[in-house]
LUMNU-279367 format. One record per residue (C-alpha): residue number from 0; x, y, z; residue in three letters. Coordinates in steps of 0.02 Angstrom, whole numbers, plus 50000, padded with zeros to 5 digits. Each point is the difference from the previous one (the first is absolute). Layout:
N
nr x y z rest
NUM X Y Z ALA
...
END
This chain:
444
nr x y z rest
0 50063 50173 49934 MET
1 50035 49864 50132 ASN
2 49822 50017 50073 VAL
3 49920 49986 49820 TYR
4 50100 49856 49955 ASP
5 49961 49909 50161 SER
6 49820 50022 49962 GLN
7 50022 49935 49829 ARG
8 50084 49854 50072 MET
9 49855 49959 50094 GLN
10 49881 50012 49848 ASP
11 50111 49864 49900 VAL
12 50005 49883 50159 LEU
13 49818 49999 50028 ALA
14 49953 49871 49870 PRO
15 50131 49889 50082 ALA
16 49901 50020 50160 GLY
17 50113 50106 50089 TYR
18 49931 50140 50119 VAL
19 50102 50127 50100 ALA
20 50025 49985 50180 ILE
21 50046 50106 50143 ASP
22 50155 49888 50073 ASN
23 50134 49896 49922 ALA
24 49981 49858 50129 GLU
25 49845 49940 49910 ASN
26 50069 50022 49824 ALA
27 50018 49878 49865 ASP
28 50093 50129 49900 LEU
29 50097 50149 50049 VAL
30 50050 50132 49877 ILE
31 50129 50135 50050 ILE
32 49963 50137 49869 ASN
33 50168 50103 49992 THR
34 50083 50156 49961 CYS
35 50180 50024 49944 HIS
36 50013 50183 50010 ILE
37 50098 50010 50160 ARG
38 50127 49900 50086 GLU
39 49898 49978 50159 LYS
40 49848 49924 49899 ALA
41 50106 49871 49934 VAL
42 50068 49956 50174 GLU
43 49826 49987 50068 LYS
44 49957 49872 49856 VAL
45 50129 49882 50058 TYR
46 49948 50026 50193 SER
47 49825 49972 49957 GLU
48 50044 49839 49914 LEU
49 50102 49931 50146 GLY
50 49835 50030 50100 ARG
51 49892 49901 49868 TYR
52 50113 49862 49993 ARG
53 49986 49969 50185 ASP
54 49817 50011 49976 LEU
55 49997 49870 49850 LYS
56 50094 49875 50108 ALA
57 49881 50007 50128 GLN
58 49868 49980 49896 ARG
59 50083 49846 49926 ALA
60 50023 49926 50172 ALA
61 49803 49998 49996 LEU
62 49994 49926 49829 GLY
63 49950 50169 49923 LEU
64 50068 50076 49839 GLU
65 50049 50187 49989 MET
66 50077 50060 49837 LYS
67 50100 50161 50001 ILE
68 50008 50111 49855 ALA
69 50116 50167 49961 VAL
70 49902 50115 49878 ALA
71 50047 50168 49951 GLY
72 50157 50090 49950 CYS
73 50116 49911 50122 VAL
74 49944 49838 49928 GLY
75 50042 50078 49825 GLN
76 50175 50054 50043 ALA
77 50058 49859 50127 GLU
78 49910 49846 49942 GLY
79 50136 49867 50004 GLU
80 50068 50079 50163 GLU
81 49843 49988 50087 ILE
82 49984 49813 49975 THR
83 50178 49976 50040 ARG
84 49997 50088 50168 ARG
85 49825 49936 50038 MET
86 49964 49828 49964 LYS
87 49826 50007 50061 SER
88 49947 50133 49858 VAL
89 49886 49891 49886 ASP
90 49965 50147 49867 LEU
91 50090 50155 49946 VAL
92 49920 50118 49848 PHE
93 50020 50175 49956 GLY
94 49870 50135 49982 PRO
95 49960 49963 49829 GLN
96 49956 49810 50011 THR
97 49891 49995 50155 TYR
98 49843 49981 49874 HIS
99 50067 49815 49982 ARG
100 49997 49962 50173 LEU
101 49893 49869 49997 PRO
102 50101 49903 49870 GLU
103 50162 50035 50088 LEU
104 49931 49915 50158 LEU
105 49954 49846 49899 ARG
106 50171 49997 49936 GLN
107 50064 49998 50183 ASN
108 49879 49870 50039 GLU
109 50049 49871 49859 ILE
110 50195 50027 50011 SER
111 50009 50027 50193 ARG
112 50142 50130 49960 LYS
113 49997 50191 50011 ALA
114 49934 50086 49851 VAL
115 50092 50170 49952 ILE
116 49895 50094 49872 GLU
117 50069 50179 49958 THR
118 49960 50024 49808 GLU
119 49928 50173 49935 PHE
120 49820 49977 49935 SER
121 49924 50169 50054 VAL
122 49860 49994 49857 ALA
123 49946 49817 50029 ASP
124 49992 50034 50183 LYS
125 49873 50143 49995 PHE
126 49890 49903 49882 VAL
127 49996 49853 50103 GLY
128 49972 50090 50162 LEU
129 49857 50107 49926 ALA
130 49906 49837 49967 GLU
131 50028 49927 50165 GLU
132 49945 50165 50092 GLN
133 49841 49980 49915 VAL
134 49969 49826 50052 ARG
135 50062 50000 50163 HIS
136 50021 50195 50076 PRO
137 50070 50008 50181 THR
138 49907 50106 50108 SER
139 50012 50177 49980 ARG
140 50003 50174 50099 SER
141 49932 50165 49927 VAL
142 50176 50036 49937 THR
143 50097 49891 49889 ALA
144 50166 49998 49923 PHE
145 50016 49980 49797 LEU
146 50158 49970 49919 THR
147 50010 50072 49835 ILE
148 50189 50010 49960 GLN
149 50148 49898 50057 GLU
150 50182 50009 49980 GLY
151 50127 50141 49986 CYS
152 50111 50063 49848 ASP
153 50079 50141 50099 LYS
154 50139 49902 50086 PHE
155 50042 50110 50139 CYS
156 50172 49939 50070 THR
157 49927 49959 50170 PHE
158 49852 49902 49939 CYS
159 49972 49807 49970 VAL
160 49831 50024 49922 VAL
161 50057 49995 49817 PRO
162 50084 49828 50037 TYR
163 49853 49914 50106 THR
164 49848 50077 49917 ARG
165 50071 50018 49827 GLY
166 49962 50133 49862 ALA
167 49860 50114 50023 GLU
168 49823 49902 49943 PHE
169 49837 50102 49991 SER
170 49843 49910 49994 ARG
171 49882 50034 49865 PRO
172 49865 50133 50037 VAL
173 49852 49885 49970 VAL
174 50069 49868 50121 GLN
175 50020 50127 50133 ILE
176 49821 50081 49976 VAL
177 49922 49820 50008 GLU
178 50089 49966 50175 GLU
179 49956 50172 50061 ALA
180 49817 49957 49959 LYS
181 50007 49840 50092 LYS
182 50075 50073 50153 LEU
183 49863 50147 50004 ALA
184 49867 49853 49982 GLY
185 50074 49925 50149 GLN
186 49976 50164 50106 GLY
187 50173 50081 49972 VAL
188 49972 50195 49997 LYS
189 50203 50052 50000 GLU
190 50131 49931 49873 LEU
191 50182 50014 50035 THR
192 50078 49973 49825 LEU
193 50178 49912 50035 LEU
194 50159 49980 49911 GLY
195 50180 50011 50024 GLN
196 50005 50140 49887 ASN
197 49825 50033 49982 VAL
198 49993 50176 49912 ASN
199 50105 49926 49854 ALA
200 49830 49888 49955 TYR
201 49998 49986 49823 ARG
202 49859 49855 49980 GLY
203 49926 49972 49829 PRO
204 49814 50094 49967 SER
205 49854 49930 49919 LEU
206 50079 50055 49835 ASN
207 50171 49941 50038 GLY
208 50081 50164 50033 THR
209 50103 50027 50170 PRO
210 49888 50078 50130 SER
211 50080 50099 50144 GLN
212 49955 49999 50185 LEU
213 49894 50164 49993 GLY
214 49898 49926 49858 THR
215 49984 49838 50100 LEU
216 49940 50091 50165 ILE
217 49873 50094 49902 ASN
218 49925 49840 49923 GLU
219 49999 49904 50165 LEU
220 49911 50158 50082 SER
221 49858 49972 49886 GLN
222 49962 49825 50085 ILE
223 49846 49992 50105 SER
224 50043 49976 50183 GLY
225 50177 50059 49989 ILE
226 50006 50153 50098 GLN
227 50191 50029 50040 ARG
228 50166 49966 49907 ILE
229 50174 50005 50056 ARG
230 50162 49939 49923 TYR
231 50176 49950 50046 MET
232 50140 50001 49991 THR
233 50062 50128 49872 SER
234 50151 50065 49919 HIS
235 50042 50182 49976 PRO
236 50048 49982 49822 ARG
237 49831 49916 49943 ASP
238 49890 50144 50074 MET
239 49912 50032 49848 SER
240 49898 50160 49944 ASP
241 49834 49893 49993 ASP
242 50034 49936 50172 LEU
243 50028 50159 50088 ILE
244 49847 50056 49904 GLU
245 49897 49864 50067 ALA
246 50051 50052 50186 HIS
247 49907 50167 49972 GLY
248 49864 49950 49907 SER
249 49938 49815 50052 ASN
250 49912 50025 50176 PRO
251 50013 49800 50007 LYS
252 50193 50006 50009 LEU
253 50051 50046 50177 MET
254 50108 50151 50027 PRO
255 50149 49899 50067 TYR
256 50151 49940 49905 LEU
257 50156 49894 50047 HIS
258 50136 50068 49889 LEU
259 50168 49932 50072 PRO
260 50167 50105 49966 ILE
261 50113 49899 50120 GLN
262 50138 50146 50018 SER
263 49999 50194 49996 GLY
264 50175 49999 49924 SER
265 50027 50000 49804 ASN
266 50154 49908 50008 ARG
267 49924 49862 50106 VAL
268 49851 49997 49880 LEU
269 50112 49974 49859 LYS
270 50107 49864 50084 ALA
271 49829 49900 50036 MET
272 49960 50025 49820 ASN
273 49838 50082 50043 ARG
274 49990 50095 49834 GLY
275 49947 50167 50058 HIS
276 50063 50143 50101 THR
277 49927 50082 50162 THR
278 49947 50151 49886 ASP
279 49896 49872 49892 GLU
280 49928 49927 50155 TYR
281 49948 50171 50066 LEU
282 49920 50047 49837 ASN
283 49897 49847 49994 VAL
284 49935 50053 50196 ILE
285 49975 50181 49930 GLU
286 49892 49926 49859 ARG
287 49909 49888 50108 LEU
288 49958 50130 50125 ARG
289 49938 50110 49873 ALA
290 49887 49869 49931 ALA
291 49935 49937 50177 CYS
292 50052 50127 50148 PRO
293 49934 49883 50116 SER
294 50103 49855 49954 ILE
295 50094 49918 50145 ALA
296 50181 49939 49952 LEU
297 50100 49865 50062 THR
298 50169 49929 49958 SER
299 50137 49861 50035 ASP
300 50181 50039 50049 PHE
301 50157 49904 50010 ILE
302 50144 50066 50124 VAL
303 50171 49944 49997 GLY
304 50010 49958 49803 PHE
305 50175 49959 49958 PRO
306 50112 50155 49988 GLY
307 49858 50110 50083 GLU
308 50087 50155 50090 THR
309 49942 50090 50142 ASP
310 49970 50147 49898 ALA
311 49899 49903 49865 GLU
312 49884 49915 50151 PHE
313 49976 50189 50039 ASP
314 49936 50030 49837 GLU
315 49875 49859 50026 THR
316 49940 50077 50164 LEU
317 49983 50186 49903 ASP
318 49902 49913 49871 LEU
319 49878 49923 50125 ILE
320 49976 50167 50097 ARG
321 49954 50083 49822 GLY
322 49875 49885 49943 ILE
323 49924 49954 50178 ASN
324 49940 49815 49987 TYR
325 49833 49943 50079 ALA
326 50106 49828 50037 SER
327 50143 49904 49924 ALA
328 50091 49841 50003 PHE
329 50192 50000 50040 SER
330 50133 49866 50006 PHE
331 50189 49975 50035 LYS
332 50063 49946 49841 TYR
333 50019 49815 49991 SER
334 50115 49906 49872 PRO
335 49912 49878 49888 ARG
336 50093 49868 49916 PRO
337 50007 50022 49816 GLY
338 49980 50192 49993 THR
339 50131 50123 49949 PRO
340 49993 50097 50163 ALA
341 50040 49851 50100 ALA
342 50175 50001 49917 GLU
343 50037 50173 50038 ASN
344 50150 50010 50108 LYS
345 49938 50154 50098 LYS
346 49882 49917 50105 GLN
347 49948 50109 50149 ILE
348 50039 49932 50185 PRO
349 49835 49943 50070 GLU
350 50016 50112 50159 ASP
351 50002 50147 49879 VAL
352 49847 49941 49901 LYS
353 49906 49979 50169 SER
354 50027 50158 50052 GLU
355 49952 50087 49831 ARG
356 49839 49902 50014 LEU
357 49945 50050 50166 ALA
358 50024 50186 49951 ARG
359 49902 49969 49844 LEU
360 49859 49920 50077 GLN
361 49990 50130 50133 ASN
362 49963 50120 49859 LEU
363 49891 49892 49907 LEU
364 49897 49957 50165 ASN
365 49980 50182 50039 ALA
366 49933 50038 49841 GLN
367 49877 49852 50009 GLN
368 49937 50064 50158 ILE
369 49995 50175 49924 ALA
370 49893 49944 49861 PHE
371 49879 49892 50100 ASN
372 49973 50161 50115 GLN
373 49950 50104 49845 THR
374 49851 49873 49981 CYS
375 49933 50045 50186 VAL
376 49835 50097 49972 GLY
377 49990 49943 49818 LEU
378 49846 49909 49942 THR
379 50061 49848 49887 LEU
380 49926 49859 49902 PRO
381 50045 49837 50083 VAL
382 49966 49828 49934 LEU
383 49949 49879 50143 VAL
384 50104 49844 49984 GLU
385 49980 49899 50155 LYS
386 49952 49993 50186 PRO
387 50112 50083 50123 GLY
388 50063 49929 50164 ARG
389 49873 50080 50108 GLN
390 49814 49976 49995 LYS
391 49910 50097 49887 GLY
392 50152 50069 49910 GLN
393 50048 49979 49811 MET
394 50155 50032 49918 ILE
395 50014 50093 49824 GLY
396 50128 50078 49883 ARG
397 50012 50180 49967 SER
398 50045 50064 49809 PRO
399 50179 50010 50075 TYR
400 50005 49815 50044 LEU
401 49990 50050 50192 GLN
402 49904 49875 50113 SER
403 49854 50090 50076 VAL
404 49913 49935 50150 HIS
405 49814 50040 50019 LEU
406 49856 49947 50118 ASP
407 49882 49927 49873 LEU
408 49898 49845 49973 GLU
409 50046 49855 49897 THR
410 49857 50051 49877 GLU
411 50118 50129 49938 ALA
412 50132 49873 49929 LEU
413 50043 50037 49837 GLY
414 49933 50173 49993 GLN
415 50071 50157 49970 ILE
416 49968 50130 50147 VAL
417 50032 50155 50047 ASN
418 50112 50023 50160 ALA
419 50062 50139 50086 LYS
420 50176 49970 50061 ILE
421 50008 50052 50191 LEU
422 50183 49926 50051 ALA
423 50151 49926 49932 VAL
424 50094 49843 50072 GLY
425 50180 49934 49946 PRO
426 49923 49904 49853 ASN
427 49821 50053 49978 SER
428 49860 50116 50020 LEU
429 49838 50019 50103 SER
430 49838 50074 49937 GLY
431 49831 50019 50031 GLN
432 49866 49946 49861 TYR
433 49912 50151 49917 VAL
434 49831 49957 49927 PRO
435 49962 50057 49829 GLU
436 49872 50117 50044 THR
437 50115 50107 50118 GLN
438 50055 50152 49923 LYS
439 50153 50108 50018 GLY
440 50132 49876 50000 VAL
441 50170 50026 49925 THR
442 50066 49883 49884 SER
443 50157 49958 49876 ILE
END
């Protein structure tokens, strides 16, 4: 979502004459787009601000100006603290206000004081952004992110999203379809629909009634040029029947789903306020695999949640072994200020969290390698996205979101080609282009 937000900031800044550059040394404006989900991310923000403070001083010595802005969830949560600690910061704004970025810069220019803007105005934001994107579209690849939902009403006890992104808000269907059509017109072939809790999408349809994600996906799949659709991140409680059915019936919806569970212990899930049990999660997985037997599943896991015992951690390992994921993200629990779990007195020692994370990641890495190995010998449809590092090499994505390296010419950019998978690397696949006329191939 931060990538999407950063692209939209480029859109709204274009009329003011700003263009993106590759290095901060020559920048008139530096925007740090931030995440508040883990402590290390916040620490990195202040480290980066120190670096840009020094650059700003160097440019000032040459008679050049540099403005420093902090955007995103850290800005939302710590606006005044940022400007107190870092006097070099000119502008702080949250994720719901960046459509007003040119106006906020003008305020700073007039007042010569730090401007802090953290009001919530989600609906206004998307209307303004849609208009600017039409007038000043940033450069696109053949894939694009498209935010359809923001915020979360779940209030997991470890998570700051409800406090930094606000309540759940779903964009109207007509607005999303219009943006998707424009992206398709710019050459986009694959859409990834985004939301903090994307499958809680309930945007108003043309007749005013709430539309669920499965219905929206089917609507978007009718757009000429859009050949693939993905979505993330999902909550198990919102895997509706129509969405599961879409995985089985809509060929443009990729057989890939990121469905976080966080823990395999029911007691820990309750303490996290996840609102579901492991059995309910497993039931969703069973229904998904019945609808789409080829689906690849990924997840998120938190180890060392306050009060987690060795036995409860072992339950997580057992759940992972039973499901067999294609890949997963995993982290040590990180206390976030203002969340209920941060006040829990049963915090797990750091060395215990580190040991558990190492064991968890060893299992998940083994499952990822095993999943990738099952692709060897298959012929998969690969969307060619960009040139590789080697001459005559292109890189694309399989339906399972794996990077695939192919010996192809640049003319294949943006095309979906058949590729026989020959080898597996640590984080990618290698394949051989298979002409459409060749028979006898095996595909998903």
